[in-house]
N, C-alpha and C positions, 0 to 999 in steps of 0.2 A: 504493499499499498503505499503510496506516495504521500507524503507531505505536505499539507497546501498551507502556504504561509498565513497567520491571522489575519494580516490586513487583505488578503484575497477573499475570506471568509467573511470578513464585515462586509468589504465591498458587494460581495452577491447577496448579504441582506439588507441592503440601503434600498430604501424605495426613492424614485425621483421627484424633486421638489416640481412644483409646477414651472417656476422660472427656468430652471434646468430641462425641463423637458421641452419648453418653448424653443429653448435657443438649441438643443438638439434637433427637432424639428428642421430650423432654420438650417443649422449646419448639414444636415443629410441632403437637404435640398440644394443647398450649395454645390455640394461634394457631387452629387450627381448630374446637375446641370452642367457640371465642368467635365463630366465625363471621367471622374475619377474613382477609382476605390479606395476603400480604407487605407489597404497596405501603401497605396499611392499617397494619399493626403498623409499619412503618419512619416512618411519618408521625406516629405518635403518641408514637414512640419516640426521634424526631430520628435516626434512624438512615438509612443508605441501603438500598433494597430490598436491593443486592448483599450490604451487610453483614449483612442477615437471613438471605438465602440461605446464607452461608456459615456462620453461626450454626446455622443449622438442618441443613446438611450437615457439621458437626463440623469445619469446616477449622480445622487447629491454625497455630500461630504457629511451630511447628518442622518443619523438613523430615524429621526422624527423630523421630515420636511415641513414646510409648509404650502398646506395645500390652498391656500388663496393669497390672490394679488392684487395689490391695489394701485391704479394709475391715473395720474392727473390726467383729462381729456388733452389730446396735444400727439406728438409724435411718438411716445410710447405706447400709449394705447392703441392707438392707429395701427402701428408696427404689430402687436399683438393680433389684433384683429384679422390684420392680412396674413399673419403667418398660422392662424386656425383657419382661414377660408382656404388657403390652399391645402394645409395638410389633412381637414376634416374629409372624411367618407360621406357623412350625413351632416346638414345645417336647418335647424327647425327654428325659426324666430317668430315669438310673439311681439308683433310691432303695430298695435291697435290703430295707431294714426300715421303709419306709413313707414317704409324702410329707410333707416339711416344711409345716405350716400358713401358711407365709409366702407360699406360691405362691398368687395371687388371679386373676381375671379369665381363667379357662381355660377351656377346652370341648374336648370329646370328640375335634373332629375336626382341631385342630392339637396338642394336647398326649396323648403317649403316656408312661405311667409304666412301668418294667421293676421288679416287684419279685421277691424270694423266695417260692416257693411256703409256701404256711402264712401269709403277711404278709396281714394285713386292710386293706383300703383301702376308706373309706366316703365316698369322693367320687365323684359323678355327672359331674363334670366333666371327666373326663379318662379318656381310654382306659388300661385295665391288661393289661399282658401279664404275663404269670408266669414266672418263670424256673424250671424243675422242678429241685428238690434232686437227683436221679438224674443231671442231665447233668454233673455235676461240674465244673461251669465256672460261677464267680461274680466275674466281672471287677469291678474297683473297691470293693469291699466296703470296703477301708480309706480310701477316697475317693469317695464317691457325687459324681457330676457332671450337670451337666445341659448341653444344646446349644440355644442360640437361637438360631435361623436367622432372620435378618433379609433384609428386599427390599431395603435400600439399603446394604450392604457385606457383609463378612464375619461368618459367624456368632459369635458369642459362647459360651463355653466357662465355666462357673461351677463351682468346685470349692468344696465346702463343708468346711472345717474348722473344728475345736473352737471355736477362738477368733477366726479369721478367715475372712473369704470371698475368695476370688480370681475375679476375671473377667479372662479374656484373650482373644486373638484372634490370638494367633501360632500360626504355619502350623503347627509341629510338635504343638501342643495340638487344633488343628482336624482337623487329618489323624488322629490318634489317635482322637479322638472320633467322627468319620464312621466310621471302622472298627469301634471299639466299638459304636456303634447299629446297622451293618450284621449284624454278629455276633449282637446282641441279637435282633434281627428274625429271622433265621433260626434261631435256638435256641427261640424262642417261636412259632414257627408250628404252627398247630394241623394 
């Protein structure tokens, strides 16, 4: 039996922090867009391939990573939204009064936007589902939210507040978002 260094065991047990996961998603996208393998990037940056894989997988230096990230509106929040829009397999948006133009790189097969009846959405890159006013049910009007379902890890829930953006992968927020979008899908079925 081979001895595994204790640092390697600790790294295997670490969970990715949200900031680290987002950085890793972007690092992988840029590496792949440039046609580089992990080994090639490792050689060019004088890192080990294992370190590049850890970075791309968002391995945190802490065994208890922070699952929530707050950003002031501006470059950081927009960058995080863009990374999530590129990386998500599925995007569900509760935007009762319309979709924020910051959302880019969408397509109707993977992005559904739920809006109140009478709200105009002039985008063809999303599937629009209308919440009937007569339904008497409009959850989340106070805090529109988005669920980004990612292939490699938990989904990320995004809450748009007036002065800040909150991104989280806390289980209670994930559960609530999944329940909300299930109810909205039922409510908006034709």
